[in-house]
N, C-alpha and C positions, 0 to 999 in steps of 0.2 A: 504494499499500501504505499509506505513511505517513498520508494523506488518510481514508481506511478506517478507521486504527486509531487517530486524531484523533477521528472521529468518534463510532465505538464511544465512547470514554474520556469523553469528554464528555456523551455520555447517561447512559453509566453512575452518574454524579454526581444524576443523576434516579433512577434506579435506589435508593441508596443512602440520601440525605433525603427520599424518598418513605412511606419507611419512618414517618417519622415524622409523617408528615402523614396516614394512614392509623393507624396503631395507637396513635399520642398523641392529635392535632390531634383528626383526624375521629370514631374508635374508645371506646378504654376513657378517654382522660383527663376525656372530658366525666362519661360514666358513672359512675365509680370519683369526681370531684369531687364529683357529686349526693347519692352514696349510703355513703359513706366518710369523703373530706374536709371536706364541707359542710354543711347540712340535711336526712337525708332525707327526715325530715315534711314540708320546705316544699321543696315542689318549682321553683315558680315564682321565690322567690329563688336559690333558688341557678345558675338558670338564668339571672340579671340578674347572679349573683356576676362567671358564666363568661364570661360579654356584655365587663363591663366587664375584667377582664383580655385575656382578647381584645382586648380596645379597648386595655388600655392597652400591648399588646407593638405593634399597629398605629402609634400615635401618635410609640412611639421612634424606629420603621424609619420612619416617614416620614417621620421632622423629620432624620433623617441621610442617607437615600436619595442625594439629589440632590448635598451635599455628600460624599461618598466618594467617588459618581461621576466625581466633576470630580477628585475626588485623582487614582482610579485611569487616566482619561486623563492626567493631567499627569504622572502617573510609572511608568508602565506596573507596577502593582500589584494588576491587578486577580485573578490567583490566591495574589497575600498576604490582598488583603483576604477573599478568600472562604475560604482554608484558618485565619483569625483568630477568621470567624463557623460556620466549621464547626464546629470546636473548642469553641468561647460554646456552638453549640446541643445539641453531644456530650455535655461534662461535667451542663451543667443538666439535660437526660432522662434520664442517669445518676442524678444527684444523684434524684429521683427515691422512688428503692426506697428513701430514710431517712428520709420525712414518713409521719408515725406519723396513726392516726386524728384528724377534728380537725382536724388542721392547716391550715386548707385556708388560709387567709393566704400560710403555709408552700408549700403549691403550688400557691398562685397566681403567689406571685414565680418559684419554677424554674422555671416554665411562661410566663412571659413573658420572661425572660430567655433559654430555649429558640427559642420561637418567634422575639427577638431571631435569633439565633445561624441558624434557619430560615430567612428572610423575606431579612433585609442577606443571608446567603450564592446567598439566588437574583438577587439583583442584580447580580454578578458573574460570574456562571455563566451567565445572561440576556448579559449585556455578551460573555463571549469568543466566543457564536457565529454575527456577521459573519464571524472569522476564522479559525473552524471551518466554516462554508458558504459556497460559494459563491451566487448567487442565484438560481439557475436550482434546486439542491436546498436552499434554505432552510427552504423548508417540508416537506421532509419531515422535513430533520433536526428541526426542530423538533416535529413531531409525532410522530417516533421517540425524541428526550425524556420527552415524555407519555408516550408507551406501555412506556415500561421503566421509568417510575415508576412505570405501575398493574401492573404484573407486578411488578414485584423491589419493594413494596411491599404488594401483595398477599398475593405467597407468603407471606410474612415475619405478614403479621395472620393467615393462616387458619393459621400453625403455631401464634401469641398466640392465638385464638381454642379450638382444641384445649386446648389448654396450661391457656384459663380455662373450659370448659364438663368435660371431665375431665382435672383436677388429677392426679387417684392415677395415671392413663399414666405422668404427668411424674414422680412421687414427690411432687408437691406436697401441703401439707397442706391446703389451703382457693383457692379463686377470689379470694382479694382477695393471697396471696400469688404467685399467677398472672400477676397484672394487678400487682403491681411487679416481674418476671420481668422481663415483658414492655418495661416500660421500663428496661431492662439492656439486655435484647437487638438493640433499636433503637437505643441508641449505640453497640454492639460494631458492631450494620450499617452504618451510616451511618462509620462511622472505617473499619471496612477496604473497603468500595465505592466510596470518596472517593479511593483511593489510583492510580488511575488517570486519573483528569483532571488528578491534579499530576505524574504520570509524565509523561505522552502528547500533551498538551495545550501546546501552544509559549501566549506571551504574545502574542500580536498585537505586531512592529516599530512605535516611533514615529520620527518623525524628529526630534520635537525634547522627548527622554523628557530630563525634571531627575532630581535623588534624591528620595526621597521625603519627608528633611523640608522641602526649598523645595515641595514638592507641598503640601502643607498649605497653605502660606502662598498660594501661587496659587492654591488650591483656593478658596478663599472668593469671590478675583475673577471666578475661571470659572464662579462660580455666578450668579452678575449676570446673567454674559455668557451665560449659558444661558435666560436669562431675556429677555434681548432677543432671542436664536434662534428658541428659539418662536413668539415677538410677529410676528416675521418671516414665519415656516414657517409661516402661518396653517393647512393641512392638517395637521401634527403635534398643533396645539392642538385645532383641532377633537377628530382622532382620541381625542384623549387625556383630554377633558373627556365625549366620550360613553366612552370605556371605564371612566372613575372611575366613572361611573355605574351600570352593566350590570352590571362584576364586584362589584361593592358586593354586588347579588344571590345571586351566582354564590357570593362567598368565606363568605359569611353562610351558604345553606344548608349548605356542605360545614363547617365547621365547626360548628353549631349544630344540625343533623339529630338527631343519636344526644339529645341535652339535650331537643330537642324530643319527639321520639318515649317517652323517658323521664316526661316532663311529662306525656303524657297517657296515662299508666299502660299501656305496651305492653311485653312483655316481654326481656327483658337479650340472652336467646339470637335472638330477632327482628330487635334493633335491630342487634348482630353481624354478623349473616346478612346483610343488608340489605345495610350498609357490602361485604362479600366482593362478593355481587354487585355494587355499580357498580364496584369497582376489576377487576374478569375481566370486564364487561362495558366500558368504558372502554377497554381496552388495544388488546382488535380495532376498534370504533370511531375511535381517538385516528389509529391509520393510514390506516385506509375511511376517515372525515373529511378529509383533506388530499385524498386521490382526488376523493373532491366537489369539493371545493373548482375545484383543477383544473377541473372540467366546467361548474358553476354562477358561480363566481368567488368571492373570498376572501371578500367583502364579503357577500354573496348568502347565502356559509358560515355567517357569526356573525351576519345577521342573521333565518337559520334556528333559532338555537339557539336565539337570545336570545327569540323567540315561542316558541319550546319548553318554555325553561324560564317562561315566564306560564303557560303551562298546569300545568307541576305547581308552581309556588307557589298556584296557583286551587284545584288538588286538594289541596293538604297542607292545606290549609285546609279542607277539610271532609273528611278521610279519618279511619274511628273502627273501620279493623276493625286486626288486626293484619299481612294479608294487601296492604293498603292502601298500606302504610308497603312494602312487596318490590316491588310493582309501579312505585314512582316512583321506588326506589333505582331499575328496568330503566333506567326515564325517563331519570336522571338520567345516569349511567356512556353512552346514546348523545349525549350532546351537551356532559358537563363537557371529556373530553377537546379536543374540538372548538374549543369557544368560547377556550382555553387558548392553545394549539396556534399558530393560526390571528390570534388578536388578538395574538402575540407576532413572530410573520412576516410581518403586515402592516406592523407596525408597524415593523419590522426595513428593510422598502422603501421606506419613508418619510425615514429619517433618516439625515445625512450620518455614514459608515464611520469619520469616522475619530474621530468625539464619542460614540459605541457604547455606553461608560459612563455617561457624564452623561447622555445623554437615556432611557439605561433606567434612570439614577437616579430621573426624574419621569414612567416611566412604573411601577418599583414603587412610588415616593410616591405617588402619586395612588391607583394598587390598595391604601395601605394604611390611608392614608385614608380612604377607602370604607369597610372593614375596620374604619374607626373608630366609621361609621353604622351600621351593617349590625346589628353585633353590640350595638349598648347602643339600639339603635330594636326589635328582638326582646323585648329582654328586659326592656326595662322599660316599653312597652306592655303586654305579657302581664304583666308583674307588675299595674304599674296597675289595666288593665281584670281581673285575675285571669284572665283566657284566654288560652293562647300559640297558639290561632287568629291573635286580632285584633293580631299581634306580626305572626307570619309574612304574613299581609298587606298589611302595607306595603310589601314587595321589587318588588310590582304597580311605582309608580312609579316603583323603577329602573330597570328592565327596558323601560318605556316610553320613558324621559325618552334613555336611552341608544343605545335602536333608531331615535328619532328622531333624533338628534344623527350617526348614525353614518349613516343615509344619505343628508346630505347630503356626507359623504366623499370626497373626489375624487383615487382613488387612484394615478392618472395625472399629474395634477398632482403629487400629493405626491412622489413619485418623480422629476418633472422640475428638481423643487425644492432636493432633496436632494442630485441630480447636480449643478445650480448652481452651490448652496454651497460643493462639492467644488473646484469648479470656478477660483472667489474667494478 
């Protein structure tokens, strides 16, 4: 009973913070940034600004991730750091309500800080997974978290979309006010549904735990050791390199899709509807994809998803009708949850369990460093070429290289090396 409650409570944090990923990061912020805070007469420049903001947040998290992971492992502080970053994200998201029209720099600053809170919290959320789920259940539980995120974030996003399209139903004066209220609703949703993980998920016990203050000192030393560990855990290093490349394309599509569609002149209602489609398709398929992985293997399932993203990227380059965007939204929903959940569960299998936060710090670091490249690449190339289509096509090389390296990852060898590491 306690195990089930712990699993559900852990997954509910995905339900909580995914509201930020949907309503803010993927949905209304790019749209509002282009049309309200930045320069609506220059969509390619606005996309470039947004790309820079996403990259700035990614750099901060990438630099902090491995150090914070090491500190958390030393001081049994995973939940404390999760609370700290969640609080930062919640407050900064709520602060978007106060940003006036044309103040794109202030909006970008709050967005960067909120994204740091969102991404930083996920380091410690992910690191709690090995203590919540057994090896037999880890694929399912990881997928459950993403599924809960898609349905939870999708439900609030659906309400926010109705607020935006029909503000009079809620007594809201206009669409701009509705979007600002949506940002407030995300902050409240995130705060309320984060409560279960702090109440019902236990901090994994450690034999050599130290006080938090001392953990900061030891964290630097452990950070250096982690480089040494990864260098010797060859399979982990190879997977991280592959992940760094292919997840760049995934994250960039998630963060820049609406901004890209807006720059092509697609109607805002179509773009928002497409995001809703992605959320609810992804909810069902993130669970179904874990079953597919059980039959064809985790690595093969990820490779299939990478191939699908190559096709989606190529079709995105040629799309010129609004319904094309809707079709691609379905395609993204079919594979987005699967590639994220299975990458996380595969990584959990090949790392030493007693250093989960430390290794997940590197996992998230590489993911965030990848997110530095993607948005800047799409935004800057699109601006210089005066065509966002040119920028989006550059993502193909990341998927190709990531898939090629993933083929060389030997999961069985990785699991054996992780167990041998624990025995030493």
